[in-house]
C-alpha positions in Angstrom: 8.0 -1.8 -1.7 9.6 -2.3 -5.1 10.0 0.0 -8.1 8.3 -1.0 -11.2 7.8 0.0 -14.9 5.0 -0.8 -17.3 5.7 -2.3 -20.7 3.9 0.0 -23.2 0.6 -1.3 -24.5 0.6 -4.5 -22.5 -0.2 -3.7 -18.9 2.7 -6.0 -17.9 4.7 -4.7 -14.9 8.5 -5.0 -14.8 10.3 -5.3 -11.5 14.0 -5.7 -10.9 14.6 -7.5 -7.6 17.3 -9.2 -5.6 17.2 -12.9 -5.0 18.1 -12.1 -1.3 14.7 -10.4 -0.8 11.8 -12.4 0.7 9.4 -11.2 -2.0 11.7 -12.6 -4.7 11.9 -15.9 -3.0 8.1 -15.9 -2.7 7.7 -15.2 -6.5 10.2 -18.1 -7.2 8.0 -20.5 -5.1 4.6 -19.3 -6.2 3.8 -17.2 -9.2 0.7 -15.6 -7.7 1.4 -12.0 -6.6 -0.4 -8.9 -5.5 0.8 -5.3 -6.1 -0.4 -2.1 -4.7 0.4 1.1 -6.6 -0.2 4.4 -4.8 -0.5 7.9 -6.2 1.9 10.4 -4.7 0.9 11.7 -1.3 -0.9 15.1 -1.2 -0.3 16.6 2.2 -3.6 18.4 2.1 -5.7 15.2 1.4 -6.8 12.5 3.7 -4.8 9.2 3.4 -8.1 7.4 2.5 -8.6 9.7 -0.4 -5.3 8.8 -2.0 -5.8 7.1 -5.4 -4.5 3.5 -5.5 -4.8 0.3 -7.4 -4.5 -3.3 -6.2 -3.4 -5.7 -8.9 -3.4 -9.5 -8.7 -1.3 -11.3 -11.2 1.2 -13.9 -12.1 5.0 -13.3 -11.9 7.7 -15.0 -14.0 11.4 -14.4 -14.2 12.6 -12.9 -17.5 16.2 -13.8 -18.2 18.7 -12.3 -20.7 17.9 -15.2 -23.1 14.2 -14.5 -23.1 12.4 -12.6 -25.8 11.4 -9.2 -24.4 14.2 -9.0 -21.9 15.9 -6.1 -23.5 12.7 -4.1 -23.9 11.8 -4.8 -20.2 15.3 -3.7 -19.1 15.2 -0.6 -21.2 11.7 0.4 -19.9 12.7 -0.2 -16.3 15.8 1.9 -16.7 13.9 4.7 -18.5 11.8 5.0 -15.4 14.6 4.2 -12.8 17.9 5.3 -14.4 19.7 5.2 -11.0 19.1 1.4 -10.9 21.5 0.7 -13.8 24.4 -0.4 -11.6 22.2 -3.1 -10.0 22.0 -4.9 -13.4 25.6 -5.8 -12.8 24.8 -7.6 -9.5 24.4 -11.3 -9.9 21.6 -11.6 -7.4 19.2 -9.2 -9.3 16.7 -10.4 -11.9 13.8 -9.0 -13.9 10.4 -10.4 -13.2 7.4 -9.7 -15.4 4.0 -9.5 -13.6 1.0 -10.1 -15.8 -2.2 -8.8 -14.2 -5.3 -11.0 -13.8 -7.5 -8.5 -12.1 -7.3 -4.9 -10.9 -9.2 -2.9 -8.3 -8.9 0.9 -8.5 -9.9 3.3 -5.7 -9.7 6.9 -6.7 -10.9 8.2 -3.3 -14.2 8.1 -1.4 -16.9 6.5 -3.5 -14.7 6.2 -6.5 -13.9 2.6 -7.1 -14.1 0.1 -10.0 -12.7 -3.3 -10.9 -11.2 -4.6 -14.2 -10.6 -8.1 -15.5 -7.3 -9.0 -17.2 -8.8 -8.5 -20.6 -10.3 -5.1 -19.7 -7.0 -4.0 -18.2 -5.0 -5.1 -21.3 -7.5 -3.3 -23.6 -7.2 -0.1 -21.5 -3.4 -0.4 -21.6 -3.4 -1.0 -25.4 -5.1 2.3 -25.8 -2.3 4.1 -24.0 0.5 2.8 -26.2 
């Protein structure tokens, strides 16, 4: 599990992860990633009815020298302000995850898929 934020209007996921973590080492070796985003648990609903999205994409490190670093950092901290001290740790880095495909399951019989372009178009409308 890793906290994330979304860059407005882009559909790009921002994660801030430690180099000590296996998932970070995996992203450094291979850019292909998969994320699962779950809705909050509703105690009265069945687990299988919980809305969720599976995203496959490509991860790349975003350094302080890269265009967009400051916006990614700010968006991440807007969503996770208690993570601010970790930006001072030398082993933490921002990775940007660009979705290639998405599968959404809203519950029983409520599922659909989206391509990278469809997802980006939907996210652009939310900006």
